[in-house]
C-alpha positions in Angstrom: 17.6 57.2 138.3 17.6 60.7 139.9 19.0 62.2 136.7 16.1 60.6 134.7 13.7 61.9 137.3 15.1 65.5 137.0 14.8 65.3 133.2 11.1 64.1 133.4 10.2 66.7 136.0 11.8 69.4 133.8 9.8 68.3 130.8 6.6 68.1 132.8 7.3 71.6 134.2 8.2 73.4 130.9 6.2 71.4 128.3 2.8 73.1 127.7 0.0 70.8 128.9 -1.9 71.3 125.7 0.9 70.6 123.3 0.5 67.3 121.6 1.7 65.0 118.9 -0.9 63.6 116.5 -0.6 60.0 115.5 -2.9 57.7 113.6 -3.9 56.1 116.9 -4.7 59.5 118.5 -3.0 62.4 120.3 -0.1 62.0 122.7 0.5 64.7 125.3 4.3 64.8 126.3 3.5 66.9 129.4 1.2 64.2 130.8 3.5 61.3 129.8 6.5 63.0 131.6 4.4 63.9 134.7 3.1 60.3 135.1 6.5 58.7 134.4 8.1 61.1 136.9 5.6 60.1 139.6 6.3 56.4 139.0 10.1 56.9 139.0 9.9 59.1 142.2 8.1 56.3 144.0 10.7 53.7 142.9 13.5 56.0 144.2 11.7 56.5 147.5 11.3 52.8 147.9 15.0 52.2 147.1 16.0 54.8 149.7 14.0 53.1 152.4 16.1 50.0 152.2 19.4 49.7 154.0 22.4 48.8 151.7 24.3 45.6 152.5 27.4 46.7 150.6 28.7 49.5 148.4 30.6 49.4 145.1 33.2 51.8 143.9 33.4 52.8 140.2 36.3 50.3 139.6 34.2 47.4 141.0 35.8 47.4 144.5 33.3 46.3 147.2 33.1 47.3 150.8 30.6 46.6 153.7 32.0 49.4 155.8 29.4 52.2 155.8 32.0 54.7 157.1 34.2 54.1 154.0 31.3 54.3 151.6 30.7 58.0 151.2 28.2 59.4 148.6 30.4 58.5 145.7 29.9 54.7 146.2 26.9 52.9 144.7 24.8 51.2 147.4 23.9 47.5 146.9 20.8 45.9 148.3 19.6 42.3 149.1 16.2 43.0 147.5 16.2 45.4 144.6 13.3 47.9 144.8 10.1 46.6 143.2 8.6 48.7 140.5 4.9 49.4 140.2 3.4 47.8 137.1 2.7 50.5 134.5 2.2 51.2 130.9 4.7 53.0 128.7 3.4 55.0 125.7 5.8 56.0 122.9 5.3 59.1 120.9 5.2 56.9 117.8 1.9 55.3 119.1 3.4 52.0 120.4 2.7 51.0 124.0 4.2 48.5 126.4 3.0 47.0 129.7 5.8 46.7 132.3 5.2 44.5 135.3 6.7 44.9 138.8 9.8 42.7 137.8 10.6 44.9 134.8 9.3 42.5 132.1 8.0 44.2 129.1 5.1 43.2 126.9 4.3 45.0 123.6 0.6 46.0 123.7 0.3 47.8 120.5 2.5 48.8 117.6 2.4 52.1 115.8 0.2 52.2 112.8 2.0 51.3 109.6 2.0 54.1 107.1 1.1 53.2 103.6 2.3 55.1 100.4 -0.3 57.5 99.0 -2.2 56.3 96.0 -2.1 58.3 92.8 -5.6 59.7 93.6 -4.5 60.7 97.1 -1.4 62.5 95.7 -3.6 64.3 93.1 -6.0 65.4 95.9 -3.0 66.6 98.0 -1.7 68.6 95.0 -5.1 70.1 94.3 -5.4 71.1 98.0 -2.4 73.3 97.7 -4.2 75.7 95.3 -1.1 75.7 93.2 -1.1 75.3 89.4 2.5 74.4 89.2 4.6 74.0 92.4 7.9 74.0 90.5 7.1 77.3 88.6 6.0 78.9 91.9 9.2 77.8 93.7 9.5 77.0 97.4 6.1 78.2 98.6 4.3 75.9 96.1 6.6 72.9 96.9 6.2 73.5 100.6 2.4 73.6 100.4 2.5 70.3 98.4 4.8 68.6 101.0 2.7 69.9 103.9 -0.5 68.5 102.3 1.3 65.1 102.0 2.4 65.2 105.6 -1.2 66.0 106.8 -2.5 63.1 104.8 -0.1 60.9 106.7 -1.3 62.4 110.1 1.8 64.5 110.5 1.3 68.1 111.6 -2.5 68.3 111.7 -5.7 67.0 110.2 -5.7 65.4 106.8 
């Protein structure tokens, strides 16, 4: 759990707060998702560290109840696993889950389903590129056409 916390804190520290991912359901800000998730995970770790272990387990599955034998390389075991705070998990794809204190997940929303473009939408994307013939123009014309299609699907900016 501490490794996951370090990764989330690193993302929260280095990801620009204004950077975002645009989806059909709105914008997602990775900095804020990482910051909020790190706070939740930090609290769970703190709660776990307040409890006294009743036993320790070695990597090979060996158990001991002797705290002197269990140095920092043994995994502590508890009578009551730490309780998690209920929270919501938001995926970059737009899906979201509710997670209760026992770790049960409930899907709240699914990402919007993308539909193929109609012939008219493709034509408008092509006209938006200001290109008479993408193939004759080479990569720049093809790239503008592809980017127009991406924008129409909510990828990389406004349609």
